[in-house]
C-alpha positions in Angstrom: 15.1 16.6 3.2 16.1 16.4 -0.4 19.4 16.5 -2.3 20.9 18.4 -5.3 24.0 17.8 -7.3 26.2 20.8 -8.0 29.4 20.2 -10.0 30.8 17.1 -8.3 29.5 17.7 -4.8 26.1 16.4 -3.6 24.4 18.9 -1.4 21.4 18.3 0.9 18.5 20.7 1.2 17.3 21.2 4.7 13.7 22.4 5.4 13.3 24.9 8.3 9.6 25.6 7.4 7.4 22.9 5.7 4.7 23.6 3.2 5.5 27.3 2.7 3.8 28.7 -0.4 4.7 31.5 -2.8 2.2 33.8 -4.4 2.2 33.1 -8.2 1.3 36.8 -8.9 4.7 37.9 -7.8 8.0 37.3 -9.6 8.5 34.6 -12.2 10.5 31.3 -12.3 13.8 32.0 -14.1 13.3 29.8 -17.1 9.8 31.2 -17.6 10.9 34.9 -17.8 9.7 36.7 -21.0 12.6 36.6 -23.5 13.6 40.2 -23.3 13.9 40.0 -19.5 15.5 36.6 -19.8 18.3 38.1 -21.9 18.8 41.1 -19.5 19.2 38.6 -16.6 21.2 36.3 -18.7 24.6 34.7 -18.6 26.7 33.1 -21.4 29.4 30.7 -21.3 31.2 32.0 -24.3 34.0 30.0 -26.4 36.3 32.9 -27.0 38.3 32.7 -30.3 42.0 33.4 -30.7 42.7 37.0 -31.9 40.4 39.5 -30.2 40.8 40.6 -26.6 38.3 39.5 -24.0 36.9 43.1 -23.9 36.5 43.1 -27.6 34.5 39.8 -27.6 32.3 41.1 -24.8 31.7 44.4 -26.6 30.6 42.4 -29.8 28.3 40.3 -27.7 26.8 43.4 -26.1 26.2 45.1 -29.6 24.8 41.8 -31.1 22.1 41.5 -28.3 21.5 45.2 -28.1 22.4 45.5 -24.5 23.7 48.5 -22.4 26.3 46.6 -20.5 28.0 43.2 -20.2 30.9 41.9 -18.1 33.3 39.0 -18.1 35.1 37.0 -15.4 38.7 35.8 -15.9 40.4 37.7 -18.8 41.9 35.7 -21.6 44.9 37.2 -23.6 44.2 37.8 -27.3 46.1 34.7 -28.3 44.2 32.5 -25.8 40.9 30.7 -26.6 38.4 28.9 -24.5 35.8 29.3 -21.7 35.0 33.0 -21.0 31.9 33.5 -18.6 30.1 36.6 -19.6 27.2 38.2 -17.5 24.6 40.3 -19.4 23.0 43.6 -18.2 21.6 43.0 -14.7 23.5 39.7 -14.3 26.7 41.7 -14.0 25.7 42.4 -10.4 26.5 38.7 -9.7 30.0 38.6 -11.3 31.7 38.5 -7.8 30.3 35.0 -7.4 32.5 33.7 -10.2 35.4 36.0 -10.2 37.7 33.7 -8.2 36.6 30.4 -9.6 39.3 27.7 -10.4 40.7 27.6 -14.0 41.8 24.7 -16.0 44.0 25.0 -19.2 45.5 22.9 -21.8 48.9 24.3 -22.9 51.6 23.6 -25.4 55.0 24.0 -23.9 58.1 24.0 -26.0 61.3 23.1 -24.3 64.5 24.7 -25.5 66.2 21.3 -25.1 64.9 17.7 -25.1 64.3 16.6 -21.5 63.2 13.1 -20.3 59.6 12.7 -19.4 60.4 11.5 -15.8 62.3 14.7 -15.1 59.4 16.9 -16.4 57.0 15.1 -14.2 59.3 15.5 -11.2 59.5 19.2 -11.7 55.8 19.5 -12.2 55.2 18.0 -8.8 57.5 20.7 -7.4 55.2 23.4 -8.7 52.0 21.8 -7.3 50.7 23.7 -4.2 51.4 27.3 -3.3 53.8 29.2 -5.6 55.0 32.7 -5.9 54.4 34.6 -9.1 55.1 38.2 -10.4 52.8 39.1 -13.3 54.7 39.5 -16.6 55.5 42.9 -18.0 52.7 42.9 -20.4 49.6 42.7 -18.1 47.1 45.0 -16.7 47.8 44.5 -13.0 50.5 45.8 -10.7 53.7 43.9 -10.9 54.2 42.7 -7.3 55.0 39.3 -5.9 51.9 37.3 -5.2 51.1 33.8 -4.0 48.9 31.5 -6.1 47.9 27.9 -5.9 48.5 25.3 -8.5 46.1 22.3 -8.0 47.3 20.0 -10.7 50.1 19.9 -13.3 49.8 16.8 -15.8 52.0 15.9 -18.8 49.5 14.6 -21.3 51.7 14.0 -24.2 55.3 14.7 -25.3 56.8 14.8 -28.7 60.5 15.8 -28.8 60.7 19.3 -27.3 56.9 19.8 -27.4 54.7 18.9 -24.4 50.9 19.1 -24.0 50.3 20.1 -20.5 47.0 20.2 -18.3 47.1 22.7 -15.5 44.5 23.4 -12.9 45.1 26.6 -11.1 43.8 29.4 -8.9 42.2 32.4 -10.6 44.8 34.9 -11.5 47.6 32.4 -12.2 49.6 33.3 -15.3 50.1 30.1 -17.3 52.8 31.7 -19.6 54.9 32.7 -16.5 54.3 29.3 -14.9 55.7 27.5 -18.0 58.7 29.9 -18.1 59.4 29.1 -14.5 59.2 25.4 -15.1 61.7 25.8 -17.9 64.0 27.6 -15.6 63.9 24.8 -13.0 64.4 22.2 -15.7 67.5 24.1 -16.6 66.8 24.2 -20.3 64.3 27.1 -20.6 60.7 26.8 -22.0 58.0 28.9 -23.5 54.3 28.6 -24.1 53.2 28.1 -27.7 49.5 27.8 -27.4 46.9 27.9 -24.5 43.2 27.1 -24.3 41.1 27.4 -21.2 38.9 24.4 -20.9 37.2 25.0 -17.6 36.2 28.1 -15.6 34.7 27.2 -12.3 32.0 24.5 -13.0 31.7 25.3 -16.6 33.7 23.5 -19.3 34.2 23.9 -23.0 31.4 21.5 -23.6 29.1 24.2 -22.1 30.5 27.0 -24.2 28.9 28.5 -27.2 30.4 30.7 -30.0 29.5 34.2 -31.0 28.2 32.8 -34.4 25.9 30.5 -32.6 24.5 33.3 -30.5 24.2 35.5 -33.5 22.3 32.9 -35.5 20.0 32.2 -32.6 19.3 36.0 -32.2 18.6 36.5 -35.8 16.2 33.5 -35.9 14.3 35.0 -32.8 14.0 38.3 -34.4 12.9 37.1 -37.8 10.6 34.2 -36.8 9.9 34.7 -33.0 11.4 31.3 -32.2 13.1 31.5 -28.8 14.2 28.1 -27.9 17.6 28.3 -29.5 18.4 31.6 -27.8 17.2 30.3 -24.5 19.5 27.3 -24.9 22.6 29.4 -25.4 21.8 32.1 -22.9 21.5 30.9 -19.3 19.5 32.7 -16.4 21.6 34.6 -13.8 20.7 31.8 -11.4 23.2 29.5 -13.0 26.0 31.8 -12.1 25.6 30.9 -8.5 24.7 27.3 -8.8 28.0 26.4 -7.1 27.3 28.5 -3.9 25.5 27.5 -0.8 22.0 28.7 -0.8 19.1 30.0 1.2 15.5 30.2 0.1 13.2 32.8 1.9 9.5 33.7 2.4 7.8 36.1 -0.1 7.5 38.6 2.8 11.3 38.7 3.2 12.1 39.4 -0.6 11.6 43.1 -0.9 13.4 43.9 2.4 16.4 42.0 1.0 16.1 44.0 -2.2 16.5 47.1 -0.1 19.7 45.7 1.5 18.2 44.5 4.9 19.9 41.7 6.6 18.2 38.2 6.5 16.8 37.2 9.9 16.1 33.7 10.9 12.2 33.9 10.6 12.5 34.6 6.9 14.3 31.4 6.0 12.3 28.5 4.5 15.0 26.1 3.4 18.8 26.0 2.9 21.7 23.9 1.7 23.8 21.9 4.2 27.1 23.4 3.2 26.9 26.9 4.7 29.8 28.1 6.8 30.0 31.3 8.8 31.6 34.1 6.6 31.1 32.3 3.2 29.3 33.8 0.3 25.7 32.5 -0.1 23.0 33.1 -2.7 19.6 33.9 -1.5 16.6 32.8 -3.6 12.8 33.2 -3.6 10.6 30.1 -3.5 10.3 30.4 -7.3 14.1 29.9 -7.5 14.8 33.6 -8.5 18.1 35.0 -7.3 17.5 37.9 -4.9 21.0 38.8 -3.8 24.5 37.5 -2.7 25.3 37.7 1.0 27.8 36.8 3.7 26.6 34.1 6.2 26.5 34.9 9.9 25.7 31.4 10.9 26.5 28.0 9.6 23.7 25.6 8.2 23.2 23.8 11.5 22.8 27.2 13.5 20.5 28.6 10.8 18.3 25.5 10.9 17.8 25.7 14.7 17.7 29.6 15.1 14.4 31.2 15.9 15.8 34.7 15.8 18.9 36.6 14.9 20.7 37.6 11.7 21.7 34.6 9.5 23.1 36.5 6.6 24.1 40.1 5.5 23.5 41.3 2.0 26.7 42.2 0.0 25.1 42.6 -3.6 21.4 42.9 -4.7 20.4 41.5 -8.0 16.7 41.5 -8.0 15.0 45.0 -8.6 13.1 46.5 -5.7 9.3 46.2 -6.2 9.5 42.7 -7.9 7.6 41.5 -4.8 5.4 43.7 -2.7 6.6 45.5 0.4 5.4 43.3 3.3 7.8 44.9 5.9 7.9 48.0 7.9 10.9 50.4 8.2 12.1 51.7 11.5 10.5 55.0 10.8 7.1 53.3 10.1 7.5 51.3 13.3 8.0 54.5 15.3 11.6 53.6 16.2 13.0 56.8 14.8 12.6 59.8 16.9 12.6 63.2 15.4 14.5 66.1 17.0 
C-alpha cells in the first residue's frame, strides 16, 4: 500500500493484484507523449484577463495552438479576471470532471454607507451555508430561484466604504448578486467593483499562465523545436482528474472500456481508498493514462474484496479505441447472440 497527496487530502493506494505489468508497446505515459498529441490531450490553467469574454479567450487559445476545439469550465464575465480551466481538443471529453468544482474569489465591495467591521462580519456569517439565489438579468441561464452553498466569507481589509472580501463558493454562485444581497441585509446597499477568481477546484492563480506566455512558448517550439516551455504551460488531461478517486486496470481491460463496456472486478489492479458507491471515478491504464470517467458501483472496500461483478460503469470515454489491442470478446464472438 502506498499513498499519494491530492490537493489537501492524503489518499491511500490499495493493491488488488500485485506485480501486474503493462506492455510498453501499447499506449504512452502522459508526460512522454509526442508534443502534437500532448497538446491535443492537453489542459491549460489560464489566467483570463479583464475585458474579453471567456468564450473569446478560449477561441484565441484555440487559434493560437491551431486546434479544432477547446472548452472551458466555469465562465468568467468580461470584467472578471483569474483562473479559467481550459481543455484542449480531446481533453474536452473530461470537462465534466471539473465542471462543478469549488471556486474562490477576491472581490472589492463598495458599501453605499460606512458600516462598522463587526456588523459586516456578523452579516457575512449569516450568508455562510446554503443560500437562495436568482441569477441576475444579464446572464446566460434561466432566471429561476436556486440553492447554492457559500463555504466561506471573509473580510480581508476595510477602508471607509470599500471592503476586500474573500469568498469560497459552490460552482454557479453569482458573486455580484451575493454582494448585492449582503448590502440589502446590512441596510445600506452594496455593489461589486472588482472581482478576481483565485482558485477553481484544486488550481490556484499560482498555477495559471497567460495567453502571452503560451504564445511565446508555442512560437519558440515552432521556430526552434524546444518543447519544454510549452510542456510546462500545457498539462496532460490526466491532471484534470487528479482530484477524483481512481482505479487502475489491466491492459486486457483497456480497449473494452474504450468501447463503453462496464468495468468488472477481475480487471482492477489497484485503486484509491476514497471511492464511494455512486461517485465519479477516473479509470487509468498502468501507464497512468486516463481511459474514461465512470460511476462507481461499489466502494473501495467492496472493490478490493470482489472477485466478480461490475465495479464501475463508463460515463465518458477519453482514450481512443485501438490505443491498446482488443483482448476481449463481444457477446456475438462468444456465441451468446442468437440470430433469428
